[in-house]
ChimeraX commands (.cxc) that place a marker at each C-alpha (Angstrom):
marker #1 position 111.19,36.25,92.76 radius 0.5
marker #1 position 108.20,35.17,94.87 radius 0.5
marker #1 position 106.17,37.33,97.22 radius 0.5
marker #1 position 107.45,38.08,100.56 radius 0.5
marker #1 position 106.09,36.00,103.46 radius 0.5
marker #1 position 104.24,38.31,105.84 radius 0.5
marker #1 position 105.45,37.18,109.31 radius 0.5
marker #1 position 104.36,40.20,111.35 radius 0.5
marker #1 position 101.20,42.31,111.84 radius 0.5
marker #1 position 100.64,45.55,113.72 radius 0.5
marker #1 position 97.47,47.48,114.57 radius 0.5
marker #1 position 98.10,51.07,115.17 radius 0.5
marker #1 position 96.68,54.61,115.03 radius 0.5
marker #1 position 97.34,56.97,112.17 radius 0.5
marker #1 position 98.38,59.95,114.24 radius 0.5
marker #1 position 101.94,60.05,115.63 radius 0.5
marker #1 position 102.12,59.94,119.44 radius 0.5
marker #1 position 104.11,62.60,121.39 radius 0.5
marker #1 position 107.12,60.13,121.43 radius 0.5
marker #1 position 107.04,60.20,117.54 radius 0.5
marker #1 position 105.71,56.74,116.78 radius 0.5
marker #1 position 102.22,55.52,115.77 radius 0.5
marker #1 position 100.77,54.10,119.00 radius 0.5
marker #1 position 99.24,50.69,118.94 radius 0.5
marker #1 position 95.68,49.86,119.66 radius 0.5
marker #1 position 96.29,48.83,123.18 radius 0.5
marker #1 position 98.05,52.12,124.12 radius 0.5
marker #1 position 95.16,54.08,122.36 radius 0.5
marker #1 position 92.46,52.12,124.28 radius 0.5
marker #1 position 94.39,52.42,127.55 radius 0.5
marker #1 position 94.68,56.23,127.08 radius 0.5
marker #1 position 90.88,56.42,126.48 radius 0.5
marker #1 position 90.25,54.40,129.69 radius 0.5
marker #1 position 92.68,56.61,131.67 radius 0.5
marker #1 position 90.89,59.77,130.42 radius 0.5
marker #1 position 87.60,58.26,131.62 radius 0.5
marker #1 position 86.05,58.36,128.04 radius 0.5
marker #1 position 84.80,54.79,127.87 radius 0.5
marker #1 position 81.14,53.89,128.44 radius 0.5
marker #1 position 80.48,51.40,131.11 radius 0.5
marker #1 position 80.16,48.56,128.51 radius 0.5
marker #1 position 83.45,49.70,126.76 radius 0.5
marker #1 position 85.19,49.80,130.11 radius 0.5
marker #1 position 84.04,46.27,130.93 radius 0.5
marker #1 position 85.28,45.07,127.53 radius 0.5
marker #1 position 88.55,46.88,127.88 radius 0.5
marker #1 position 89.27,45.63,131.41 radius 0.5
marker #1 position 88.23,41.99,130.72 radius 0.5
marker #1 position 90.26,41.82,127.44 radius 0.5
marker #1 position 93.28,43.62,128.97 radius 0.5
marker #1 position 93.15,41.02,131.76 radius 0.5
marker #1 position 92.86,38.18,129.23 radius 0.5
marker #1 position 95.90,39.39,127.33 radius 0.5
marker #1 position 97.89,39.91,130.55 radius 0.5
marker #1 position 97.20,36.28,131.65 radius 0.5
marker #1 position 98.21,34.78,128.27 radius 0.5
marker #1 position 100.62,37.23,126.63 radius 0.5
marker #1 position 104.17,37.88,127.82 radius 0.5
marker #1 position 104.86,41.41,128.73 radius 0.5
marker #1 position 108.11,42.50,127.24 radius 0.5
marker #1 position 108.85,45.04,129.95 radius 0.5
marker #1 position 108.79,42.07,132.52 radius 0.5
marker #1 position 111.74,40.53,130.65 radius 0.5
marker #1 position 113.50,43.80,129.73 radius 0.5
marker #1 position 112.25,46.88,131.60 radius 0.5
marker #1 position 114.12,49.16,129.17 radius 0.5
marker #1 position 112.59,47.77,125.98 radius 0.5
marker #1 position 110.15,50.74,125.68 radius 0.5
marker #1 position 112.35,53.34,127.44 radius 0.5
marker #1 position 112.05,56.49,125.30 radius 0.5
marker #1 position 115.74,57.45,125.91 radius 0.5
marker #1 position 117.16,54.01,125.06 radius 0.5
marker #1 position 114.58,52.96,122.36 radius 0.5
marker #1 position 112.55,55.94,121.15 radius 0.5
marker #1 position 109.63,54.81,119.09 radius 0.5
marker #1 position 109.92,51.12,120.03 radius 0.5
marker #1 position 106.83,49.30,118.99 radius 0.5
marker #1 position 105.44,45.60,119.26 radius 0.5
marker #1 position 104.29,43.54,116.25 radius 0.5
marker #1 position 102.28,40.24,116.58 radius 0.5
marker #1 position 103.82,37.30,114.80 radius 0.5
marker #1 position 101.11,36.10,112.33 radius 0.5
marker #1 position 101.13,32.71,114.07 radius 0.5
marker #1 position 99.59,34.29,117.13 radius 0.5
marker #1 position 96.08,33.70,115.76 radius 0.5
marker #1 position 94.19,33.68,119.11 radius 0.5
marker #1 position 95.89,37.00,120.19 radius 0.5
marker #1 position 95.27,38.74,116.86 radius 0.5
marker #1 position 91.52,37.66,116.81 radius 0.5
marker #1 position 90.70,39.73,119.77 radius 0.5
marker #1 position 92.11,42.92,118.38 radius 0.5
marker #1 position 88.84,43.51,116.40 radius 0.5
marker #1 position 87.04,44.53,119.63 radius 0.5
marker #1 position 89.64,47.07,120.39 radius 0.5
marker #1 position 89.33,48.49,116.76 radius 0.5
marker #1 position 85.57,48.71,117.26 radius 0.5
marker #1 position 86.02,50.48,120.62 radius 0.5
marker #1 position 88.41,52.92,119.13 radius 0.5
marker #1 position 86.31,53.62,116.09 radius 0.5
marker #1 position 83.41,54.53,118.45 radius 0.5
marker #1 position 85.60,57.32,119.72 radius 0.5
marker #1 position 86.72,58.42,116.27 radius 0.5
marker #1 position 90.17,56.98,116.57 radius 0.5
marker #1 position 91.32,55.86,113.15 radius 0.5
marker #1 position 93.49,52.76,113.05 radius 0.5
marker #1 position 95.26,50.75,110.40 radius 0.5
marker #1 position 96.65,47.24,109.93 radius 0.5
marker #1 position 100.20,46.93,108.96 radius 0.5
marker #1 position 102.06,43.74,107.70 radius 0.5
marker #1 position 105.71,43.11,107.28 radius 0.5
marker #1 position 108.17,40.41,106.73 radius 0.5
marker #1 position 110.83,42.39,108.39 radius 0.5
marker #1 position 109.47,45.10,110.78 radius 0.5
marker #1 position 112.86,46.30,112.05 radius 0.5
marker #1 position 115.67,45.79,114.39 radius 0.5
marker #1 position 114.40,43.35,117.05 radius 0.5
marker #1 position 114.88,44.39,120.71 radius 0.5
marker #1 position 112.67,41.72,122.19 radius 0.5
marker #1 position 111.07,38.51,120.93 radius 0.5
marker #1 position 108.96,35.77,122.35 radius 0.5
marker #1 position 106.65,33.15,120.65 radius 0.5
marker #1 position 103.85,35.61,119.93 radius 0.5
marker #1 position 105.53,39.01,119.28 radius 0.5
marker #1 position 108.59,41.14,118.67 radius 0.5
marker #1 position 109.34,44.64,119.78 radius 0.5
marker #1 position 111.44,46.58,117.32 radius 0.5
marker #1 position 113.35,49.77,117.31 radius 0.5
marker #1 position 111.30,52.66,116.08 radius 0.5
marker #1 position 111.78,55.02,113.22 radius 0.5
marker #1 position 111.16,58.08,115.32 radius 0.5
marker link #1:1,2 radius 0.2
marker link #1:2,3 radius 0.2
marker link #1:3,4 radius 0.2
marker link #1:4,5 radius 0.2
marker link #1:5,6 radius 0.2
marker link #1:6,7 radius 0.2
marker link #1:7,8 radius 0.2
marker link #1:8,9 radius 0.2
marker link #1:9,10 radius 0.2
marker link #1:10,11 radius 0.2
marker link #1:11,12 radius 0.2
marker link #1:12,13 radius 0.2
marker link #1:13,14 radius 0.2
marker link #1:14,15 radius 0.2
marker link #1:15,16 radius 0.2
marker link #1:16,17 radius 0.2
marker link #1:17,18 radius 0.2
marker link #1:18,19 radius 0.2
marker link #1:19,20 radius 0.2
marker link #1:20,21 radius 0.2
marker link #1:21,22 radius 0.2
marker link #1:22,23 radius 0.2
marker link #1:23,24 radius 0.2
marker link #1:24,25 radius 0.2
marker link #1:25,26 radius 0.2
marker link #1:26,27 radius 0.2
marker link #1:27,28 radius 0.2
marker link #1:28,29 radius 0.2
marker link #1:29,30 radius 0.2
marker link #1:30,31 radius 0.2
marker link #1:31,32 radius 0.2
marker link #1:32,33 radius 0.2
marker link #1:33,34 radius 0.2
marker link #1:34,35 radius 0.2
marker link #1:35,36 radius 0.2
marker link #1:36,37 radius 0.2
marker link #1:37,38 radius 0.2
marker link #1:38,39 radius 0.2
marker link #1:39,40 radius 0.2
marker link #1:40,41 radius 0.2
marker link #1:41,42 radius 0.2
marker link #1:42,43 radius 0.2
marker link #1:43,44 radius 0.2
marker link #1:44,45 radius 0.2
marker link #1:45,46 radius 0.2
marker link #1:46,47 radius 0.2
marker link #1:47,48 radius 0.2
marker link #1:48,49 radius 0.2
marker link #1:49,50 radius 0.2
marker link #1:50,51 radius 0.2
marker link #1:51,52 radius 0.2
marker link #1:52,53 radius 0.2
marker link #1:53,54 radius 0.2
marker link #1:54,55 radius 0.2
marker link #1:55,56 radius 0.2
marker link #1:56,57 radius 0.2
marker link #1:57,58 radius 0.2
marker link #1:58,59 radius 0.2
marker link #1:59,60 radius 0.2
marker link #1:60,61 radius 0.2
marker link #1:61,62 radius 0.2
marker link #1:62,63 radius 0.2
marker link #1:63,64 radius 0.2
marker link #1:64,65 radius 0.2
marker link #1:65,66 radius 0.2
marker link #1:66,67 radius 0.2
marker link #1:67,68 radius 0.2
marker link #1:68,69 radius 0.2
marker link #1:69,70 radius 0.2
marker link #1:70,71 radius 0.2
marker link #1:71,72 radius 0.2
marker link #1:72,73 radius 0.2
marker link #1:73,74 radius 0.2
marker link #1:74,75 radius 0.2
marker link #1:75,76 radius 0.2
marker link #1:76,77 radius 0.2
marker link #1:77,78 radius 0.2
marker link #1:78,79 radius 0.2
marker link #1:79,80 radius 0.2
marker link #1:80,81 radius 0.2
marker link #1:81,82 radius 0.2
marker link #1:82,83 radius 0.2
marker link #1:83,84 radius 0.2
marker link #1:84,85 radius 0.2
marker link #1:85,86 radius 0.2
marker link #1:86,87 radius 0.2
marker link #1:87,88 radius 0.2
marker link #1:88,89 radius 0.2
marker link #1:89,90 radius 0.2
marker link #1:90,91 radius 0.2
marker link #1:91,92 radius 0.2
marker link #1:92,93 radius 0.2
marker link #1:93,94 radius 0.2
marker link #1:94,95 radius 0.2
marker link #1:95,96 radius 0.2
marker link #1:96,97 radius 0.2
marker link #1:97,98 radius 0.2
marker link #1:98,99 radius 0.2
marker link #1:99,100 radius 0.2
marker link #1:100,101 radius 0.2
marker link #1:101,102 radius 0.2
marker link #1:102,103 radius 0.2
marker link #1:103,104 radius 0.2
marker link #1:104,105 radius 0.2
marker link #1:105,106 radius 0.2
marker link #1:106,107 radius 0.2
marker link #1:107,108 radius 0.2
marker link #1:108,109 radius 0.2
marker link #1:109,110 radius 0.2
marker link #1:110,111 radius 0.2
marker link #1:111,112 radius 0.2
marker link #1:112,113 radius 0.2
marker link #1:113,114 radius 0.2
marker link #1:114,115 radius 0.2
marker link #1:115,116 radius 0.2
marker link #1:116,117 radius 0.2
marker link #1:117,118 radius 0.2
marker link #1:118,119 radius 0.2
marker link #1:119,120 radius 0.2
marker link #1:120,121 radius 0.2
marker link #1:121,122 radius 0.2
marker link #1:122,123 radius 0.2
marker link #1:123,124 radius 0.2
marker link #1:124,125 radius 0.2
marker link #1:125,126 radius 0.2
marker link #1:126,127 radius 0.2
marker link #1:127,128 radius 0.2
marker link #1:128,129 radius 0.2
marker link #1:129,130 radius 0.2
view
């Protein structure tokens, strides 16, 4: 048998969130910003890049507001499709920002990340394992 084709990638923290899943880098960076822990330069990076993603990247909750509902889909998480090169390339800046605050992250790859709740050309949201 040949090697499995990696079709999805996810960047996440290594500490479980209160909802039971490992939060993604966007959630982690958003939490730092909300807590006022970013430097002025980090805040500018975070705001500009979040705006860039918002302008180019479909928000699953705009299509299905319940996709991340903790009662309906506890632990639901998003994975990039590996074909979303431009979107994945910008994650490095988030990883650097998080590392500067001691937030450890990992990259996961999968050919089958789980039961798909939402899909578009760039990503899937899958049911969590919480």
